[in-house]
C-alpha positions in Angstrom: 22.9 -6.6 2.5 22.5 -4.0 -0.2 26.1 -3.5 -1.3 25.2 -0.7 -3.9 23.5 1.2 -1.1 26.5 0.9 1.2 28.8 2.1 -1.6 26.8 5.1 -2.5 28.8 8.3 -2.2 27.9 10.5 0.7 26.7 7.8 3.0 29.4 8.8 5.6 30.1 5.1 6.3 33.0 4.0 4.0 35.3 6.8 5.2 34.9 5.9 8.9 35.2 2.2 8.2 38.4 2.9 6.3 39.7 5.1 9.2 38.8 2.3 11.7 40.7 -0.3 9.7 43.6 2.0 9.2 43.8 2.5 13.0 43.6 -1.2 13.6 46.4 -1.9 11.0 48.7 0.8 12.5 48.1 -0.5 16.0 48.7 -4.1 14.9 51.9 -3.1 13.1 53.1 -1.3 16.3 52.4 -4.4 18.4 54.0 -6.7 15.8 57.2 -4.5 15.8 57.3 -4.4 19.6 56.9 -8.2 19.8 59.5 -8.8 17.1 62.0 -6.6 19.1 61.2 -8.5 22.3 61.5 -11.8 20.6 64.9 -10.9 19.1 66.4 -9.2 22.1 65.1 -11.1 25.0 66.1 -14.6 26.0 63.1 -16.6 27.1 63.6 -19.2 29.8 63.7 -22.7 28.5 60.3 -23.6 30.2 58.6 -20.8 28.1 60.2 -21.5 24.8 57.7 -24.1 23.7 54.8 -21.9 24.8 56.1 -18.9 22.8 56.6 -20.9 19.7 53.1 -22.3 19.9 51.5 -18.9 20.4 53.4 -17.4 17.5 52.5 -20.4 15.2 56.1 -21.2 14.4 55.0 -24.8 13.8 53.2 -23.5 10.6 55.5 -22.6 7.7 55.5 -19.2 6.0 53.3 -17.7 4.5 50.5 -19.9 5.9 51.0 -18.7 9.4 50.4 -15.1 8.3 47.3 -16.2 6.4 45.9 -17.9 9.4 46.4 -14.9 11.6 45.0 -12.5 9.0 41.9 -14.7 8.5 41.2 -15.0 12.3 41.8 -11.3 12.8 39.4 -10.3 10.0 36.7 -12.6 11.3 37.1 -11.2 14.8 37.0 -7.6 13.6 34.0 -8.2 11.4 32.0 -10.1 14.0 32.9 -7.7 16.8 32.0 -4.6 14.7 28.7 -6.2 13.7 27.6 -7.2 17.2 28.7 -3.9 18.7 26.7 -2.0 16.1 23.6 -4.1 16.8 23.9 -3.5 20.5 24.3 0.3 20.0 21.5 0.5 17.5 19.0 -1.9 19.2 16.7 0.8 20.5 16.3 2.3 17.0 16.5 -1.0 15.0 13.3 -2.4 16.6 11.4 0.6 15.4 12.5 0.6 11.8 9.8 0.3 9.1 9.0 -3.2 7.9 11.3 -4.5 5.2 14.0 -1.8 5.8 17.6 -2.7 6.5 20.3 -0.6 8.1 21.6 0.6 4.7 18.1 1.8 3.9 17.8 3.7 7.2 21.2 5.4 6.7 20.4 6.3 3.1 17.1 7.8 4.1 18.8 9.8 6.8 21.5 11.2 4.5 19.5 11.8 1.3 15.9 11.8 2.4 13.2 9.1 1.5 13.9 6.9 -1.5 12.4 8.3 -4.7 9.3 6.3 -5.5 9.0 4.5 -8.8 5.4 5.5 -9.2 2.8 7.8 -7.8 -0.3 5.7 -7.2 -3.8 6.9 -6.4 -6.3 4.3 -5.2 -10.0 5.2 -5.1 -12.6 3.3 -3.3 -13.5 2.3 0.2 -14.2 -0.6 2.6 -12.3 -3.9 2.8 -11.4 -4.0 -0.9 -9.4 -0.7 -0.8 -7.6 -1.8 2.5 -6.5 -5.0 0.8 -5.0 -3.1 -2.1 -3.2 -0.7 0.2 -1.6 -3.5 2.2 0.0 -4.8 -1.0 1.1 -1.4 -2.3 2.7 -0.6 1.0 5.3 -3.2 0.3 6.3 -1.6 -3.0 8.4 1.4 -3.8 5.5 3.7 -4.6 4.0 6.9 -3.3 0.4 6.1 -2.2 -2.6 8.3 -2.0 -5.9 6.6 -1.0 -9.1 8.6 -1.8 -11.9 7.2 0.3 -15.6 7.5 0.1 -17.5 9.3 2.8 -21.0 7.9 2.3 -20.9 5.3 5.1 -23.9 5.8 7.4 -24.0 2.5 9.3 -22.6 1.2 12.6 -20.1 3.2 14.5 -19.3 5.6 11.7 -22.9 6.4 11.1 -23.5 7.2 14.8 -20.5 9.4 15.0 -21.4 11.1 11.7 -24.9 11.9 13.0 -23.9 13.0 16.6 -20.9 15.1 15.6 -21.8 16.3 12.1 -18.6 15.0 10.6 -17.6 12.7 7.7 -17.8 9.0 8.7 -14.3 7.9 9.9 -14.7 4.1 9.4 -13.3 3.7 5.9 -10.6 6.3 6.6 -9.6 4.3 9.7 -9.3 1.0 7.8 -7.0 2.6 5.2 -4.8 4.3 7.8 -4.3 0.9 9.6 -3.6 -0.8 6.2 -0.8 1.7 5.5 0.5 1.9 9.0 4.2 1.2 9.9 3.4 1.6 13.6 3.8 -1.2 16.1 1.2 -4.0 15.6 -0.3 -3.3 19.0 -1.1 0.3 17.9 -2.8 -1.0 14.7 -4.8 -3.5 16.8 -5.8 -0.7 19.2 -7.2 1.4 16.3 -9.2 -1.6 15.1 -10.5 -2.6 18.5 -14.3 -2.6 18.7 -16.1 -2.3 22.1 -18.6 -5.1 22.7 -22.3 -4.4 22.3 -23.2 -4.5 26.0 -25.7 -1.7 26.2 -23.1 1.0 27.0 -22.7 4.2 25.1 -19.4 2.8 23.7 -21.0 -0.5 22.5 -20.2 -1.2 18.9 -17.8 1.7 18.5 -14.3 1.2 17.1 -11.5 2.9 19.1 -10.0 4.3 15.9 -13.3 5.9 15.0 -13.5 7.5 18.5 -9.8 8.6 18.2 -10.4 10.3 14.9 -13.6 11.9 16.2 -11.8 13.3 19.3 -8.9 14.5 17.1 -11.4 16.3 14.9 -12.6 18.2 18.0 -9.0 19.0 19.1 -7.6 19.8 15.7 -10.6 21.8 14.6 -11.2 20.0 11.3 -11.7 16.4 9.9 -8.9 16.7 7.4 -6.4 17.9 10.1 -7.6 15.0 12.3 -6.8 12.5 9.5 -3.4 14.0 9.1 -2.5 13.8 12.8 -3.8 10.2 13.0 -1.6 9.4 10.0 1.4 10.6 12.1 0.4 8.6 15.1 0.3 5.4 13.0 3.4 6.3 10.9 1.3 5.9 7.7 3.2 5.2 4.4 1.4 7.6 2.1 -1.7 9.7 2.6 -5.4 8.9 3.1 -7.9 11.6 2.1 -11.6 11.8 1.6 -13.1 12.4 -1.8 -15.3 15.2 -0.4 -15.8 16.9 2.9 -19.5 17.4 2.4 -22.2 15.5 4.3 -23.0 13.0 1.5 -25.8 10.5 1.5 -25.7 7.6 -1.0 -29.0 6.9 -2.5 -30.2 4.0 -4.8 -33.0 3.6 -7.3 -33.9 -0.1 -7.4 -35.2 -1.9 -10.5 -38.7 -1.9 -9.0 -38.7 1.9 -8.8 -38.1 2.3 -5.1 -35.6 4.9 -3.8 -33.4 3.8 -0.9 -31.5 6.4 1.1 -28.3 5.5 3.0 -25.5 3.1 2.2 -26.3 0.7 5.0 -30.0 0.4 3.9 -29.0 -0.2 0.3 -26.9 -3.2 1.3 -29.5 -4.5 3.7 -32.3 -4.2 1.1 -30.6 -6.9 -1.1 -32.6 -5.9 -4.2 -31.3 -5.4 -7.7 -29.9 -1.8 -8.1 -30.7 0.3 -11.2 -28.5 3.2 -10.3 -27.0 5.1 -7.4 -26.8 8.8 -6.9 -25.7 11.3 -4.2 -27.6 13.8 -2.0 -26.5 16.6 -2.5 -26.3 15.9 -6.2 -23.1 17.8 -6.9 -20.9 17.7 -3.8 -17.6 19.6 -4.0 -14.5 17.4 -4.5 -11.7 17.7 -1.9 -8.9 19.8 -3.5 -6.0 17.6 -2.4 -7.7 14.6 -4.0 -7.9 16.4 -7.3 -4.2 17.4 -7.1 -3.2 13.8 -6.3 -5.1 12.5 -9.3 -3.7 15.0 -11.7 -0.1 14.2 -10.6 -0.5 10.4 -10.5 1.2 7.8 -12.7 -1.4 5.1 -11.8 -5.0 5.5 -10.9 -6.8 2.5 -9.5 -10.6 2.2 -9.1 -11.5 -0.6 -6.6 -11.6 -3.3 -5.6 -14.6 -3.0 -3.3 -18.4 -2.7 -3.3 -19.3 -1.4 -6.7 -22.3 0.6 -5.8 -21.5 1.7 -2.3 -17.7 2.1 -2.3 -16.4 2.7 -5.9 -19.2 4.6 -7.6 -19.9 7.2 -4.8 -16.4 8.5 -5.4 -17.0 8.8 -9.1 -20.3 10.6 -8.6 -18.3 13.5 -7.1 -17.9 15.3 -10.4 -14.6 16.9 -9.6 -13.0 13.5 -9.0 -14.3 12.1 -12.3 -13.2 15.2 -14.3 -9.8 15.0 -12.8 -9.5 11.3 -13.7 -10.5 12.1 -17.3 -7.9 14.9 -17.5 -5.1 12.8 -16.0 -2.6 11.1 -18.3 -2.0 8.3 -15.8 -2.6 4.7 -16.4 -6.2 4.0 -15.2 -7.3 0.6 -14.0 -10.6 -0.7 -12.7 -10.0 -3.7 -10.5 -13.0 -6.0 -10.8 -14.1 -7.9 -7.7 -13.2 -11.6 -7.6 -16.6 -12.5 -6.3 -20.1 -11.1 -6.5 -21.5 -9.2 -3.5 -24.8 -10.2 -1.9 -27.3 -7.4 -2.2 -25.3 -5.4 -4.7 -23.9 -7.4 -7.6 -25.7 -10.7 -7.5 -25.0 -12.7 -10.7 -22.8 -9.9 -12.1 -20.3 -10.8 -14.7 -17.2 -8.7 -15.6 -19.2 -7.1 -18.4 -22.0 -6.1 -16.0 -19.5 -4.4 -13.7 -18.1 -2.5 -16.7 -21.5 -1.5 -17.9 -22.5 -0.2 -14.5 -19.3 1.8 -14.3 -19.9 3.2 -17.8 -23.5 4.0 -17.2 -22.8 6.1 -14.1 -19.9 8.1 -15.4 -21.3 8.5 -18.9 -18.3 7.3 -20.9 -15.2 5.0 -20.6 -12.9 6.2 -17.9 -10.3 3.5 -17.6 -7.6 2.0 -19.8 -7.5 -1.4 -18.2 -9.8 -3.7 -16.3 -7.9 -6.2 -14.1 -9.9 -9.5 -13.8 -9.1 -12.6 -11.8 -8.8 -15.8 -13.9 -8.0 -18.3 -11.2 -11.3 -20.0 -10.3 -9.7 -22.9 -8.4 -10.2 -21.5 -4.9 -13.8 -20.4 -5.7 -14.8 -23.9 -6.8 -13.6 -25.5 -3.5 -13.9 -22.8 -0.8 -17.0 -20.6 -1.7 -19.8 -22.1 0.3 -23.4 -22.3 -1.1 -24.8 -20.6 2.0 -22.8 -17.5 1.3 -25.0 -16.9 -1.8 -22.1 -15.5 -3.8 -20.0 -16.7 -6.7 -16.9 -15.9 -8.6 -17.3 -13.1 -11.1 -17.8 -14.8 -14.4 -15.9 -14.1 -17.7 -18.9 -15.1 -19.8 -19.3 -12.8 -22.8 -15.9 -11.2 -22.5 -14.7 -12.6 -25.8 -17.1 -10.5 -27.7 -15.9 -7.3 -26.3 -13.3 -5.4 -28.3 -11.9 -1.9 -28.5 -9.4 0.2 -26.7 -9.9 -0.8 -23.0 -7.9 -3.8 -22.1 -9.3 -6.6 -20.0 -6.2 -8.0 -18.3 -6.6 -11.6 -17.0 -4.5 -12.4 -13.9 -4.4 -14.7 -10.9 -5.1 -12.1 -8.2 -7.3 -14.1 -5.8 -6.4 -14.9 -2.3 -6.4 -18.8 -2.3 -7.3 -18.9 1.4 -10.2 -16.5 1.1 -11.6 -16.6 -2.4 -13.9 -13.6 -1.8 -10.9 -11.3 -1.6 -7.9 -10.3 -3.6 -4.4 -11.3 -2.6 -2.7 -8.0 -1.6 0.8 -8.8 -3.1 -0.6 -10.4 -6.3 -2.8 -7.4 -6.9 -0.2 -4.8 -6.2 2.4 -6.6 -8.4 -0.1 -6.8 -11.3 -1.0 -3.2 -11.1 2.5 -1.9 -11.0 3.4 -4.1 -14.0 0.5 -2.5 -15.9 1.6 1.0 -15.0 5.2 0.3 -16.1 4.0 -0.9 -19.5 2.2 2.4 -20.2 3.2 4.1 -23.4 3.7 7.9 -23.3 0.4 9.4 -24.3 0.4 11.5 -27.5 0.3 15.2 -27.1 -3.0 15.7 -28.9 -4.6 13.1 -26.5 -3.5 15.1 -23.5 -4.7 18.3 -24.9 -8.2 16.9 -25.6 -8.4 15.5 -22.1 -7.3 18.8 -20.6 -10.2 20.5 -22.4 -12.7 18.0 -21.0 -13.0 15.9 -24.2 -12.2 12.2 -24.0 -10.7 11.0 -27.3 -12.1 7.5 -26.6 -15.8 7.4 -27.7 -18.4 4.9 -28.6 -20.4 2.3 -26.6 -18.9 0.2 -23.8 -19.1 -2.9 -25.8 -16.8 -1.4 -28.4 -14.3 -0.2 -25.9 -12.9 -3.4 -24.5 -10.1 -5.7 -25.7 -9.4 -9.0 -24.0 -5.7 -9.3 -23.3 -4.3 -12.0 -21.1 -1.2 -11.1 -19.2 
């Protein structure tokens, strides 16, 4: 029980508890005086004398008999009040947000939502971003997820083509990750119809819901907002752009591949990725969220098809540069087949730098627990833990922070709680940026310059 929360002035709880106990004390005193008058003025028959003496605890000396009665009465009042409250509040108690107690609910009702410690913007897509959001949801932070809209495969790709709308799949995954709704509702949004030859085969119910909501609400952004209300989402999920974006890749052999799903399926080494159209407009609420953030997180997730497509929206990248927030790139714990085969941490950083033109993050968060990878990554998966080889030679102003952030049960993924905890600790350690630095950034000049390999400092945490 959060005693400090209960004792906060203005909760409208203490005064009524005091009034309740005052009434009980006055009633008890009245009954005691009445019983004392009866006992003194009424002669009980001999056959009742022993019973009366036992009930009034006269076989216990003073003041112990009063202490026994007081203790029993206090226990009875407390237990009765607690059980009565639970019975009356049961219909609302079962619908409370995860991890919230009665004191938290009353405080939120009286004073509004608790002021978050940090404003966090997470940028990416796919499973990696959903994993991060599940961890952040358990922390006292305000969350904004900025999601790529380049998916063109599966259910999302079909809906995108048929209804000329942004793909809903990554948006759906993030909504479910941040949902405080009943588990059944989250399971419903993730339910996928079996491939049985029907028109619904392969479609996710959540994708269909967002598509239908787009038609009803009149716009994709309104549909995402209304879906967030249905799932009681903690935070907001927004696209990086509303334009019809196609992710393209130039492979090392010179071929150009169009479409995120085809890039992954090609399983060839990627030289660079780019967007069509080349300069899509950023979604304005995404820019506002970035500029007002305390912590900006890139990844985790597919480097070329989830993280970089967001950064190729120039408005998003420019807003990140202008922001004074702590900026962290979360390096994947394992390579991804068809995208980052044999990539080390340095290779991830180099790809990030090559696509945005200059360093854009303050920290790179890297997993340093390789125990699960050695025992649980199977050779047939054709992936490996992201290596730290060469990291000692990197030095400069971008910190490589080494942490145990891997999920020990599934070494291809981050552990949500470990990851969220590490990121929040990094944000709280952030020094106040100097004024001249902020001015330079606001005018589009990054004070950090030089090559990637002179920008990184190894720092274990």
